N, C-alpha and C positions, 0 to 999 in steps of 0.2 A: 422773746416778745411778751409784754405785758399788756393784758387787756382788762380794763376796768368798766363795769356797767353801772350807772347811775340809775336806780329803779325804785319804786315804791313797792314792788314785790319780788324782792331777790330770792324768795323761796321757788320761783318758777324757774331759776337757773341751776338749782341744785342737783337735779338729775341729769340734765344737759351737760353740765361740766365735769360730772363724775362717769360719764358713760362713753362706751364706744371709743373712737379715733379722740376726741376731746379728752376724755378721761385719761387715756393712755399717754397722750402728748403731755397732759399736765403732770402725771406721775414720773414721767421722764425729764421733768424740768425743762422742757422746750418752750412751755408757755405758761404763763401764770394769768389765771382766770378768776377774778373776783367780782362779785356783785354786792353793791352797797345801797342801803336804804338812804335816799336822800332826805327822807322825813326827818332824820337824826339831825339834819342842819336846818331844820324850820325856824329855831329861834324864839318859839313861843310854846307856851304851856300846853296847848291844844295839838301841837304838831300840825299846825295849818300850813300847806304848801301851795294852795290855790286859792283864787279870790275871783269875785264876779268881774267882768269886763268893764272898764271905763267905756262910757258911751251907750252902756246898754246892750242886750242881746243875750240869746240863750247859752247854756253852758257855763263851765268854769275855766280858768285859764291859770296854768302855773308859773307862781310868783317867781321873780329872778334871784332873790336873795338865797333860798335854799340851794338852787343850782351852783350859783357862784360860789358860795361857801363850800359846797361840797367838792367842786373841782379845785378850788384854791387849796383845799385840805390834802387832796390827793397830791397835788403838785409839791407841796411842801414836806410830804413824807419823805424820809431817807430812803434812797435806792429806787426812787421812780425815774430819775433820769441819769442813766449810767454815763453816757457821753455827752450831756448836756444838750440832747436834740429835744426839741419842744415836742410834746405829744399831739396827735391829731385828736380834736375833740369832735366827735360825730354826732347831730343831732338826727335821730330816727324821725321821720317827718314825710307824710304824703306829697309834700311840696318839694321834696328834695330830688336831687340828681338821682335818676335811675340806676340802681346797682347793677353792675355787669361783671364778668371775670376779668376784664381789663382792670377794673377798679379794685377787685380783690387782689390782683396782682401787684398793683401799686401799694395798697395798703400792707401788704406782706413784707414789703421793705421797711417798714417803719418799725420802731422799737417799743412804742407805748401809744396805746389806741384808748380813748375814754369815750364810752357811749353814753348818751342821754336818752332816756325813754320817758316820754310822757303819756300821759294817761286821761287827759281831760279836752276840752274844746280845742286847747292850743297852748303855745307858750308865750310868754310876754316876749315882745319882739326884741327887747334889748338882749335876751339871750342869743338870738340869731346874730345881731349886729355887733355884739362886742365880747362873745365868748367862743362860738364854736369856730371851726374851721371848715367843716364840711356838714352838708344836709345830705341825707340818704335816703331813698325811697326803694322798697322792693317790688313795687308795681303801682299802677293805677287804681287803687282801691284803698278802702280805710278800715283799719282794724281797731279795736277797742284801746290799744296801747302801743307802745314801741318794743315792747320785749321780745316779741316773736321775730320781728324783723331785725333786731339785734343779734338774736340767735342765729339768724340765716347767715349775717354778715361774718359773725365769729366763727362759726363752723367753716364759712368758705374761706375765710383768710388762714385759719389755722392748718388746713389740710395742705396748704401751699408752702409752709415753713419746712425747712430743711430736717429731715428724719423723722416728721410725722407720719407719713404714708411708708408702708414696707416698700413698696416699689416706687422708686424716685421717678420712675418715667411716667407714671400714672397721671400725675396732675398736668404734665407736659402734653399728653395727647387727649386730655378731657375735651368734652364738648365746649365750644368757645375758645379754649386756649390756643387753639390752631386757627381761630376764625370760622372754623366749620363746624358743624355737628358732627359727633363721633361715629365712625364707622362701626358696623355691626360685629358683635362677639359671639363666639361658640366655645363650646368646652366638651367634655365627655358626657355621654356617649357620642360615637360618630353618628349613629341614627338613632331617632327617638320618635316612636310611632309613625314611621315611614317618612320622617323628615330629616334630611340628611345635611350634614356640615358640608359646605363648599369645597369642591376638590381642590381648589387652589390652596386652601389653609392645610391641606395634608400632605402638600406636595414637597415641603421642605425648602423651595425655591425663594429665598428672601426677598429678592428683587421684585420677583412676581406678586409675591404677598403685600409688599409695601406699595405696589401699584394698584392692586386690587383695594387695598385699604383706602388710599387715596381717593379712588373714583368711587368708591362705595360712599365715602363720606361726603364728596360732591353730589351724589346723587340724593342722599338723604336732606343736605342742606337745600338743594334745589326743589325738592318735593315739600319740605315743612317750613324751612325760613329762607326763601330766596332773597329776602331783604339783606342777608349776611353776606351774600355774593358782591354786592354792589360796593363793600368796603374792602373787599380783597384784591390782592394784586395775583392774578392767575397766569400760569405758564400757557404756553401755546396748546401743550397736552390737554391742560385742564379746559380750555375754552373749547377745544375740539370734542372732548368728551360730553361737555354740556350741550354742545351743538347736536350732537348725536342723541342726546336725552330729548332735546326739543323736538327733533325730526321723529323720533320713535313716538312720541306722545301725540303728534299730529296725525299720525298714521290711523 
């Protein structure tokens, strides 16, 4: 997969793209990660990419021409579209669709993602209407720019690509991938400061362990994110377990 980021601060991505899981995935050739300064496409001697809004008001608005020119240049470069599939062009914006694990799984099926990161009052509306395919937000709050949200989405998508994680089942059992929050994890030592690992995890009985994990995932979701349960297709055993939790809470 190829991911390109259009930003005024490409240096913000240098450490992120070279470190940890992203850095290893890049070194293995599993993902191509690039940060491009779209000021290079300003087309004027001052490198101006923003201007005052028509109709008045505070702040500055990103001009459409640098963004369009940058995207068109990326699309015209040799090798950016190996199978002819058009890339997803993603505007990072507080007004966008809230980013979720399901969206990450959807984007992980693509071959080329282009992220646009703004840094002023807003974008010229023609960028939204005639260029981007997606608008994404990482939450109901406003940051100084789209760089950190773009990093979040890139990290989330990259770890889903085949070969990126050492354990291929890790991404499958992550919180939200199953629709539930993830069950508790334990490792050595068996006892630490008087706190013991649950006996079931030491039993070697895989069916019982899987049942325990399912129920603990349900418990954690019910306690912390009950809204997620409304969208799930639950088995009779799941519903009986949740009913038991509710009854215990009422006592």
